[in-house]
C-alpha positions as CSV (number, residue, x, y, z in Angstrom):
1,M,-12.4,8.1,3.1
2,F,-14.5,9.3,6.1
3,E,-15.7,5.7,6.7
4,S,-15.9,6.6,10.3
5,V,-16.9,4.6,13.3
6,M,-17.6,7.8,15.2
7,P,-20.8,9.9,15.1
8,Q,-20.1,12.5,12.3
9,L,-23.0,14.6,11.0
10,E,-20.9,16.9,8.9
11,P,-17.6,15.3,7.9
12,T,-14.8,17.7,6.9
13,P,-12.3,17.1,4.1
14,P,-8.9,15.7,5.2
15,R,-6.5,18.4,6.2
16,D,-3.2,18.8,4.3
17,R,-0.5,16.8,6.2
18,G,2.3,18.7,4.5
19,P,5.6,17.0,3.5
20,V,6.1,13.3,4.3
21,S,8.3,12.9,7.4
22,L,11.9,11.6,7.3
23,A,10.7,8.2,8.7
24,G,8.1,8.0,5.9
25,R,10.7,8.7,3.2
26,I,13.1,6.2,4.7
27,A,10.3,3.6,4.8
28,R,9.5,4.2,1.2
29,A,13.2,4.0,0.2
30,F,13.6,0.8,2.2
31,I,10.7,-0.9,0.3
32,L,12.1,0.4,-3.1
33,L,15.5,-0.9,-2.1
34,L,14.1,-4.4,-1.4
35,L,12.5,-4.4,-4.8
36,A,15.8,-3.4,-6.4
37,V,17.5,-6.3,-4.6
38,V,14.9,-8.7,-6.0
39,L,15.5,-7.4,-9.5
40,V,19.3,-7.8,-9.1
41,C,18.8,-11.4,-7.9
42,A,16.5,-12.1,-10.9
43,G,19.2,-10.7,-13.2
44,L,21.8,-13.1,-11.7
45,L,19.5,-16.0,-12.1
46,A,18.8,-15.1,-15.7
47,L,22.5,-14.9,-16.5
48,Q,23.1,-18.3,-14.9
49,W,20.2,-19.8,-16.8
50,R,21.5,-18.3,-20.1
51,R,25.0,-19.6,-19.5
52,G,23.6,-23.0,-18.5
53,G,22.0,-23.4,-21.9
54,G,18.4,-22.9,-20.6
55,T,15.6,-22.2,-23.0
56,V,15.0,-18.6,-23.7
57,L,11.4,-17.6,-24.5
58,A,10.7,-15.9,-27.8
59,S,10.4,-12.1,-27.7
60,T,8.2,-10.0,-29.9
61,E,11.1,-7.6,-30.3
62,K,13.8,-8.2,-33.0
63,F,17.1,-9.4,-31.6
64,E,20.3,-10.0,-33.5
65,A,22.6,-12.5,-31.9
66,P,26.3,-11.8,-32.1
67,G,28.1,-13.5,-34.9
68,D,30.6,-15.5,-32.8
69,A,30.8,-17.2,-29.4
70,K,33.5,-14.7,-28.1
71,S,31.1,-11.8,-28.6
72,V,28.4,-13.6,-26.7
73,E,30.8,-14.4,-23.8
74,A,32.0,-10.8,-23.8
75,G,28.4,-9.5,-23.6
76,I,27.6,-11.9,-20.7
77,A,30.8,-10.9,-18.9
78,S,29.8,-7.2,-19.3
79,L,26.4,-7.8,-17.9
80,E,27.8,-9.8,-14.9
81,K,30.1,-6.9,-14.2
82,D,27.1,-4.4,-14.2
83,V,25.1,-6.7,-11.9
84,K,28.0,-6.9,-9.4
85,K,28.2,-3.1,-9.4
86,L,24.5,-2.8,-8.8
87,S,24.7,-5.4,-6.0
88,A,27.6,-3.5,-4.4
89,T,25.7,-0.2,-4.6
90,N,22.6,-1.9,-3.0
91,Q,24.7,-3.1,-0.1
92,K,26.1,0.4,0.4
93,L,22.7,1.9,0.3
94,R,21.4,-0.7,2.8
95,Q,24.2,0.2,5.2
96,R,23.5,4.0,4.8
97,I,19.8,3.8,5.5
98,K,20.0,1.2,8.2
99,P,20.4,3.7,11.1
100,F,17.2,5.5,9.9
101,Q,15.1,2.4,9.2
102,P,12.0,2.0,11.3
103,R,12.5,-0.4,14.1
104,G,10.2,-2.8,15.9
105,L,6.7,-3.6,14.5
106,Y,5.2,-1.3,11.9
107,L,3.0,-1.3,8.8
108,V,3.9,-0.2,5.3
109,I,1.0,0.3,2.8
110,D,1.9,0.5,-0.9
111,T,-1.0,2.2,-2.5
112,G,0.4,1.7,-6.0
113,A,0.7,-2.1,-5.7
114,N,-2.2,-2.3,-3.2
115,H,-0.2,-4.4,-0.7
116,L,0.2,-4.0,3.1
117,Y,3.4,-5.2,4.7
118,M,3.5,-6.0,8.4
119,M,7.1,-5.5,9.3
120,K,9.4,-6.2,12.2
121,D,12.6,-4.3,11.7
122,D,13.6,-5.4,8.1
123,E,11.6,-8.7,8.2
124,V,8.2,-9.0,6.4
125,L,5.9,-10.8,8.8
126,R,2.8,-10.7,6.5
127,D,2.2,-9.5,3.0
128,A,-1.5,-8.8,2.4
129,I,-3.4,-7.6,-0.6
130,V,-5.5,-4.5,0.1
131,S,-7.8,-2.1,-1.7
132,T,-7.1,1.7,-1.5
133,G,-8.6,4.9,-2.7
134,S,-10.2,5.1,-6.2
135,G,-9.1,8.7,-6.8
136,V,-12.6,9.5,-8.0
137,K,-14.0,13.1,-7.4
138,L,-17.6,13.5,-6.3
139,S,-19.4,16.8,-6.4
140,D,-22.5,17.7,-4.5
141,P,-25.2,18.9,-6.9
142,D,-26.9,21.0,-4.3
143,K,-23.9,22.6,-2.4
144,P,-20.6,24.0,-3.5
145,R,-18.5,21.1,-2.1
146,S,-16.8,18.0,-3.4
147,W,-14.8,15.0,-2.2
148,V,-11.8,13.2,-3.7
149,F,-11.5,9.6,-2.7
150,D,-7.8,9.2,-2.2
151,T,-5.9,7.3,0.4
152,P,-3.6,9.8,2.1
153,R,0.2,9.3,2.0
154,G,2.6,9.9,4.9
155,E,3.4,8.7,8.4
156,F,0.4,7.7,10.6
157,S,-0.2,5.7,13.7
158,I,-3.0,3.5,15.0
159,H,-5.2,5.7,17.2
160,R,-7.8,3.1,18.2
161,K,-8.6,-0.5,17.7
162,V,-12.3,-1.3,17.3
163,N,-14.1,-4.7,17.5
164,E,-17.3,-5.0,15.4
165,P,-17.1,-1.4,14.1
166,V,-20.3,0.4,13.0
167,W,-20.2,2.8,10.0
168,T,-21.6,6.3,10.5
169,K,-22.4,7.3,6.9
170,P,-21.2,10.7,6.0
171,D,-22.9,13.1,3.6
172,W,-20.9,11.9,0.5
173,A,-22.4,8.4,0.9
174,F,-25.9,9.8,0.3
175,V,-24.8,12.1,-2.4
176,E,-23.0,9.2,-4.2
177,A,-26.2,7.1,-4.0
178,G,-28.4,10.0,-5.2
179,E,-30.3,10.1,-2.0
180,S,-31.4,13.1,0.2
181,L,-29.5,13.7,3.4
182,P,-31.2,12.1,6.4
183,K,-32.9,14.1,9.0
184,G,-32.2,11.7,11.9
185,F,-28.8,10.4,13.1
186,D,-30.1,6.8,13.2
187,E,-30.5,6.8,9.4
188,R,-26.7,7.2,9.2
189,I,-25.9,4.1,11.1
190,E,-25.0,1.0,9.1
191,E,-23.7,-2.2,10.6
192,D,-21.8,-5.2,9.3
193,V,-20.1,-3.4,6.4
194,L,-16.6,-2.8,7.9
195,G,-15.7,-6.3,8.8
196,D,-15.0,-7.6,12.3
197,Y,-12.2,-5.2,13.1
198,A,-11.1,-1.7,12.4
199,M,-7.9,0.3,13.1
200,D,-8.3,4.0,13.2
201,L,-5.6,6.1,11.5
202,G,-7.3,9.5,12.3
203,D,-9.3,12.0,10.2
204,G,-11.9,9.3,9.4
205,Y,-9.4,6.9,7.7
206,L,-9.5,3.3,8.8
207,I,-7.9,-0.1,8.0
208,H,-11.0,-2.4,8.0
209,G,-12.6,-5.4,6.4
210,T,-14.9,-5.6,3.4
211,L,-17.9,-7.5,2.1
212,F,-16.3,-7.5,-1.4
213,E,-13.1,-9.5,-1.0
214,R,-13.1,-10.1,-4.8
215,A,-12.2,-6.5,-5.3
216,L,-9.1,-6.6,-3.1
217,G,-6.1,-5.4,-5.1
218,L,-8.1,-2.7,-6.9
219,H,-8.4,1.0,-6.3
220,V,-12.0,1.1,-5.3
221,T,-12.3,2.6,-1.8
222,H,-13.3,6.1,-0.6
223,G,-9.9,6.4,1.1
224,C,-9.8,3.7,3.7
225,V,-7.7,0.6,3.4
226,R,-9.6,-2.6,3.1
227,L,-8.3,-6.0,4.0
228,G,-9.5,-9.6,3.7
229,S,-10.9,-11.2,6.8
230,K,-7.9,-13.5,7.6
231,D,-5.3,-10.8,7.1
232,L,-7.4,-8.3,9.0
233,E,-7.7,-10.5,12.0
234,E,-4.0,-11.4,12.1
235,I,-2.8,-7.8,11.8
236,F,-5.4,-6.5,14.2
237,K,-4.4,-9.0,16.9
238,T,-0.7,-8.3,16.3
239,V,-0.4,-4.5,16.2
240,A,-0.9,-2.2,19.2
241,I,-2.3,1.3,19.6
242,G,0.5,3.7,18.6
243,T,2.0,1.3,16.0
244,K,3.4,3.4,13.1
245,V,1.8,3.1,9.7
246,Y,3.7,4.4,6.6
247,I,1.5,4.9,3.5
248,I,3.4,5.4,0.2
């Protein structure tokens, strides 16, 4: 949050973006649908494994097996029927949302799972682990103001692409560190902390690199999206200014 590469003496809280756009909702539905398809496939594989006599791992829950083979077969047949129904429903949903699905190259950032998907139509070109907002609230002990370090959800686009970005530290960075606000602008400049590249999403939110790649996958940022160096370079060189970014 507010990890800006632009001079910013008095950063302002992010404005309310209102309801998520139709394209954003469709992008989210599309990702959820893909997950549902994976679950259905996993169910089919599990059934095939069960019928093939594969070993079933022990469960901590109590399970009472049917008393005869016919009951077992009937149960399996019922499950197979349910899986087929789910598969058919998924296919219908895919057809219904297909006209609304984002086309071309775009990014989907899942803040719950901390993954970034670089998409082209319905194909995943790259699946990268990211870090997103911690959700922590920070209050200024000297002024009636506070910050919440969330990654915003909604539909965005890449406004700028920056090589070797420089961080202009906002007020919250000094409050968080327990330091007094600097008197000179030069004291706010910090180099080599945002990685080799940054993609500006507006309102001070960036997709950028990190010095702490071991923390990727965790909710630890101040609102920005952090990427590992290899993923960052590939995505930076692939996307263009104006590329849509859907954060869910």
